N, C-alpha and C positions, 0 to 999 in steps of 0.2 A: 366443536366448541361454540358457545354462545357468543364469544367475542371474535369469531372468525370473520375477517373483513369481507371476504368473498361471499360468504353465506348471508351476511347482513345485507350486502348490496343486492343479492338475488331476491331476498325477502322484500326489500323496499320496492324494487321494480315490479315484483309479482303483485304486491298489494296495490301499488299505484295503477297498474294496468287493469286489475280486477275491479277496483273501486270506480275508476273513470270509465271502464269499458273499452280499453284500447286493445288493438291487435298485438302490438309490440312495444317494447320499451328499452331504453338504454340509460345507464348511469355513468357519468364521467367525474372522476375525482380530481380535484385541484392538487397538483403536485407541490412539493416544498419549493418555495421561491415564487410560486404563483405565476409561472410563465406558460405552463402547459397543463392540459387535462389528459388523463388516461382512462380509458373505458374499463370499469370494473365488471359491468354487465352490458352486453350488446346482443339482445335476442335476435336470432337469425344469423349471427356471426360468431357463434360459439367457438372458442378456441383461438379467436383473433383478438389482439389488443390494439385499439386505436389510440393514437396520440394526436391531439389537436392543440395548436397554438392559440393563446388568448387572442381574440379578435378575428380568428379565421372561421368562416362558415357560420352557421346558425348557432351551434353550441358555443363556439368561441366568442360570438357576439354577446350572447347571454351572459357568459362569464365576465366579459369586459364591462358591460353596462349594468349588470345586476337586474335587468328587467326581462320579463318573459316575452316570448315570441309565439304568436298564434297564427298559423297559416292554413287557409282553406285550399289554396292552389299553390303548393310549394314549388312546382316546376316553373312557375312564373316569377319566382324570386331568385335574383342573381346569387344570393348567399347559399342557396340549396345546391348540394352536390349529388347528382343522380348516379354517381359511379357505384354506390353500394346497391342501389336498386338493380342496375345492370348486372352486377356480379352475382346477385342472389335470386333474381327473377321476381323480387317483391315489388309491388307498386305502391308508392307513398301517395295517398290522396289528400291527407291533411296531417298536420303535426302540431304538437304543443311542447314547447321547450321552456322550462322554468328553472330559476336558480334555487339551490338548496342552501339556505343560510342558517347560521346558529342564532341564538337568542340575542346576541349583540350585533347582528347584521353582517357578520363576516361570512364571505363566500366559502363554502366547503365543497360543493359539487354542483353538477348540472344534470337535471333529469329531463329526458326527452321521451314523449309518447307519440306513437304513430297510429293513424286511422282509427277513429272512434267507431265502434261497431254499430251503434245506433245514433243517427244524427251526426252532428259535427261538434268539435270542441267549442266550448263557450267560456265566457268570462267567469261563470260560476265554477267551472273546472279549474281555472287559474286560481281563484280565491280558495277553493278547497285544498289544492296542493300547497298553497302558501301556508295554510294553517298546519299542514303536516310537515312543513319544512324544518321547523326547529327540532321536533322529535327525531326526524330522519337525520338531521345534522349531528345531533347528540350521539345517536347510535353509531354513525360513521366515525366521528371523532374518537369516541371511546375505543372502537375496534382498531382504528389506525394507531392510537397510542399503545394499545396492547400488542399489536404486531411489531411496533418499533421496540418495545421493551423486550419481547421475545428475541428479536434479531440482535439486540445489544447483548443479551445474555448468551446467545449462541456464539457471537463474536468474541465475547470475553472468555468463554470456554476454549475456543479455538486458539486464542492468543496464549492462554495458560498452557495448553498442550504444546504450542510452539516453543514457549519458554523452557518447558521441561526437556524437549528434544535438544534445544540449544545448550542447556546445561550439561547434558550427557556428552556433548561433543568436546567439552573443554578438558584439556589435559589436567591430571591431578598433581603432577610433580614436575617442576621445572629445574630442579637442583642437580639433575644428573648430566647436564650438558657440559662436557669437559672444556675448559679454557674460556668459558663464557658465563658471565653473570646476566641473568634474564629476570625481568620483572614485567608484570602484566596488570593492567587495570581494565576491567570490562564493566561498563555501566550503560545498559540500554535505557532510553528515556521511557519506553513502554515495554510490555511483554511481547517482544517481536521475535522473529525467527531467522533473520537474514544474515546476521554477522557470525563469523566463525574464525577461530584461531586454533593452532595446534603446533606441537613440536613432535616431529616424526624421526625416530632413529633409523638410519638405513643400515643395511648389512655390510656396507663397505666402510663403516666407521664415521660417516658424516651425519649431520643433522639437518633436517628441513624445518625451517620456521615458516609457517603459513599463516596468512591473514587474508580473509575473503569477505566480501560483502555481496550477498545475493539480493537481487532486485525484489521489491515488494516486502510484505509482512505475512505473518501467520504461518499455518502449518505447511503450506505449499513451499514457502521459502525455506523453512526449517528442513524439510525433506531434501530439497536441492542442496542445502549446506551439508547434510549428512552424506549425500552422494559425492560431493566434492571431497569430503574427508575419506570416504571409502576408496575413492579413486587414488588418493595419495598413498594411503596405507597399503593398497594392493600393489603399488609400484615401488615399495621401499626396497625390494630386492633387485630392482631394475638397474642395470649398469649403464644405461643409455644417458645421453646428456639431459640436463634439466629442461631445455626448451622442448625436447621430444615429449617429456612427461606432461608438460602443459598443453602441447598441441593435441595429444591424445585425450587429455581431460576435456579440452574444448569440444572435440568431436563427440565425446560421450555425453556431455551436458546438452549439446544441441539435439542429440537423438532422444534424450529423456524429455526435454522441455519443448522441442519443436520450435525453438526460437522465441517462445513466449516468456521465458525466464532467462536471465543471464547473471553472471557473477564476475565481479572484479576480483583479482587474485594477485597477491604479492608473495612469491615463493622464493625464499632465501635458503641457500645451502651453505652450511658452516662446516669447514674441514679443519678440525683442530690439529691434525698432523702437520699441515703446512700453513695454518693460521690464515685461511683465505675464505672469502665469501663469494658465492656466485648467486645471481638472482635473475628471475624473470618477472616482469611486471605486466600483468594482463589488465590494462585499463584501470589500475588502482591508483589512488593518490600516491604521489612519490614518497618513498621512504627518505629520511634524512640521515646521511652518513657523515659524521665528523671524523676525518682521517688526517692525522698529522696537523691538527689545529684548523683545518679548513672543512666547512660543512657544505656538502653537495647534495643535490636531489637525485634520487634514483628514479628517473622518469619512466613512463610506460614504454615497454619494448614490444607491445602488441595490443590488439583490441581486447575488450572484455570477453570472457569465455561464454560460449553458448549462443552467440548471436548468429554466426554463420559457420558452416563446416569448412574444414580445410584451411583454416587460418594458420599463419606461421608466426613464431615468436623467437625473439633473440635472447640469448643468455649473456650476461656481462659478469665480470669478476673484478675483485680487488683484494689485495693482501692487506691484512689488518695488523695494527700494533697495539700493545697494551695501552689502555686508556682511550682508545677510539670508541665512538658512540654510534649506535644505530637505532633509529626510532621508526617503527612501523605504526601506522594509525589509519583509521577509517575517516571518511569525510565528516563524521560527527565532530571531529576536532577542528579541522580547518574551516568548516562552514558554521561553526557555533556562532550564535549572535546574528545570523542572517535575518534581515528584516528589522533589526533593532536600530535605534538612532546611531549607535557606534559602528554598525556594519559588522560583517562576519570577521572572524579572527584572521583567517587567511593563511596561505602557505608561507608568505614572507615572514610573518611573525613566528610561526612554528619553527622555521629555519633559524631565525635569530635566537630563539630560546635555546636551541641545541648548540648553536655557535657560542653562546655566552656561558655555557656550563663550565664551572670551575672543577678542578679535581675533587672528587668526593661528592659533588652535587648530583642530585637526581632532578628530573624535570618537575616533579611535584613541588619540591622545595623552591626551585627557581621561579616557578609559575605563581607562587602565592600572591605577589603584588598585582597580577593580572586577573585574579579570580573574580573581582567585581565586574570586570568587563565581559568575561566569558561565562562565568557561573558554572563552569565544569572543571573537572580536574584532569590533568595530564600526568602521565607517568613515563618516566624513562627508565633509568637503571640506578641502583644504589650500590653501596659497598657491600650490603647484604642483599641476598636474593629476596625479592618480594613477589607474592602471587596473591592478588586480590581478585577473587572471582565473585563479585557481588551478584546477588539475586536481582531480579527486575525491580526497578524503582523509578519514580518520576523525577526527571531533572529537565531543566529547560534545554531546548535544542534537540539535536538528533541523537540516535544511538552513537556511542563513542567507544572506541576500542584502541588501546595503545599497547604496543609490544616493544619494550626497550631492552637493549642488551649492549654489553661491551666486553672485549677480550680482557682477560686477567693474566 
């Protein structure tokens, strides 16, 4: 491609060394933020990428001052680093280092030439390269912008794929859970892939309500979420305790991701025959359970899944009565508003919303007065079952996922 940044950099260095008559050349591009330079081309060091801080060495000095440096005896200059010569066997006898600026005088890159084949570098060489600086800078800037556009398009496609994977993980029907009214609201702030919820019927007549949040975004996180789902569904015939299910899921996730990815998980088991819930909380934000008029937090009973193998988890339980409320949510709810003047919404306010629910209320209705502060929606449960599986959309804050239910 004519807009390939690497090829353009090679062409610039090649033309500069040819026109000036130098033995070798290098080109260092100024990074975003303007604190470092990275080598696009370093003749004699092919395959190696050099990073130089602004102000360090000769290249860094030129980037900091915007003025060229011409040395006929570089070994006598304290800014010269002979390490590259020692590593390659090359002998630098003279060097010319010049800034590459655009038409407005903004620094774009630094060009360095070594060892003029005939004679020594001169002020005429400096002037000649200065005249080429603006065209060089324009070519580099155009190629850099093109690379950024391509990267953004690639990232957008990846996030779109992650969102598709995420949507396939969502259950289609929540009305079949006996003795429980369930409602869900899922609204990602971007097309991300790390959040997952599910309702899994077990063969012993219980139901698992799962809410997970995988670290990171994109396809990799969506794939991890799909593995969490597959792990749960493959164990729906398992008669062992809930904590064993999560322990084995932790070990599986660690093997898959090698500790590079982790997931928080809140796994709740509903037994309609005895009207009891049991749960394991693997590093997830606490669920809010209002039982007999008192709201409590179902805090973590173990670490997030996938960080380390061999972790243990505790399962806890509670009998429920008609009208009790259980709210599961991701940190997109409790951390909404983080960084704003009003501060994040916080767990205390989530707990108070659940505590203040009147008979027949759902969290969306009660939350309406707070919407200006949070600018997100919360969902609990209603008299009628609700299931809102929204596609990706932009909302302030993080991805948010709520899963509310109560016995009937």
